[in-house]
LUMTOR-978701 format. One record per residue (C-alpha): residue in one letter; z, y, x. Coordinates in steps of 0.1 Angstrom, whole numbers, plus 5000, padded with zeros to 4 digits. Layout:
<recs>
AZYX/...
</recs>
This chain:
<recs>
M673228327162/R676728477160/L676928807143/S679029087157/P681729227134/L679829547129/R676529377121/F678329147097/I679829447079/V676429617077/L674729307063/F677629237038/T677529597026/F673729577022/A674129257001/L676629426978/M674129716974/L671429476964/E673629306939/A674529646924/C670929746921/A670129426902/G671729596872/I673729456843/P673429076839/P671628956807/H674828826793/N678528866798/R680028646825/L683228626805/A681528436777/T679528116773/W675928206768/V674628046736/P671428236729/S670128306694/P666528386685/N667728606656/F667228956671/N664629216680/E664229526701/R665029876689/Q662629956660/P661630326660/Q661230476625/L660230826634/I658231026660/V659531366670/L657231626687/H658431896711/F657132166734/T658532166769/D659132536772/E658332496810/A655932666833/S654032346843/V653831976837/A655331916871/Q658332126862/A658631946828/L658531606846/H661331716869/T663531836840/L662931526819/R664031306849/T667031526858/H668631776834/N668332116818/G671032376811/E672532156784/G672731836804/R670431536810/V667331506789/S664331276786/A661531176763/H659430876759/Y656131056766/L654831386780/I651331506775/G649831756799/R647532046790/Q644531856802/G645431556781/H647031326807/V649831116792/Y652931026811/Q655530776799/L659130826811/V661130586789/A660130246774/D659530256736/T662330016731/K664830236749/R666830536735/A665530856752/W667631176750/H665231416734/A666531496699/G670131586703/A672331686673/G670531706640/R669431496610/W666331406591/S666131216558/G669631096562/I669130986598/T672031136618/D671430966652/V667731056656/N667630946692/S668330596682/A665730586655/S662830776671/L660230816698/G660031156715/I656831316727/E656831636748/L653831866750/D653332086780/N653432426763/D655732726766/G655832786729/H653833116730/E650232986730/P647932746712/F647832386722/P644632286741/R642132056724/A642331796751/Q646131776747/I645931736709/D643131476713/S645431276735/L648331316711/L646231186683/R645230876703/L648930816712/L650030856676/T647430606665/D648730356691/L652430416684/T652230406646/T650030096647/R652129896673/W655529986658/G654630006621/I655830366619/P654630536587/C652130806595/T654031046574/Q657131006597/I656031256623/I658031576625/G658931856649/H662131896668/E662932206648/D662532016615/L665531796624/A667532066643/P666532406628/T669732586639/R669132496675/R665432446682/D662132606674/D659632356688/P656832276686/G656632616668/P654132806647/Y651232746671/F651332376667/P648332246646/W650032046619/A647032076597/Q644831916623/L647231626626/A647231586589/A643431586588/A643731286612/G646231116589/F649531206606/G652531396591/R652731556557/W650531836545/P649931996511/Q646531886497/A644432166483/P644532306457/L648132396457/L649932316424/N651932566405/P655532436400/P656832406365/A659732606351/G663032496365/F661532356398/D664232356424/P662832426459/W666032316476/L665831966461/A662231956473/M663132046508/A665931786508/A663431526495/L661131606525/G664031546549/Y665431886557/D669231926563/L670232226541/S673632296557/D671932616570/R669332706545/S667933006564/A667332796595/A665732516574/V663332766558/R662432906592/A661532556604/F659632496572/H657632816577/H656732716613/H655632376602/F653732436569/R652732806570/A652532896608/M654633206601/Q658133346606/G660633406579/E663933276565/T663533326527/L661333136503/D658533306484/A656233206456/Q653633046480/D656432836495/L657332696461/R653632596455/V653532426489/L656832246483/Y655832136448/T652531996461/L654231826490/V656831646469/Q654331506443/P653431206464/L657131136470/E657831146433/G655030906427/Q656430666453/S659830666435/Q658330546402/P659030186393/
</recs>
């Protein structure tokens, strides 16, 4: 059957569209493909927790698949208030959830982390069903990827000058009781004379370029309170937190 010129153009255009949709080829056509087995996928080292600051999980899903006021954003997972877990980006891919910031010397956190969003506006407690799902997800991710269970932080921990999530309502103590994140074990220890709390905060991973912001994030995380200056209780918390780190550094 002979095609009319118009039909030929339509079919040719459709074929080009299909080729474009096929995506980037697995190797460069300008090079000879000589595959090596010596590689692996992106290896996440850190898990970052967020609240969505949205009115609903539907709105959060829309934002995470389009953009917010600062541009395009995403996360690997979103957990609804009833505990349903959504995955938006493959674990091996780099989601855009952390932005500018640093933690323990990691300056490109997006490339080194998995991001989990929790449907919460930041002004109320997190429902039990949601936290139960988070704990199951953390168990899965830390097991499959070999991520240390201590390497679970909040967005505000790595970007204290820009973010305040997951905020003072997030139950870090509950996560710690399940074996995730860092938490000071009771009883708190009294620091010795000459103890430097700033060295302790840096050892935990905080960036101290803005110390007031770092203390604010520390207070949200470890004391569920506001404030930008360290007090005597903070020093006890910090000293207790860094004792295991000092033990790890011994030969």
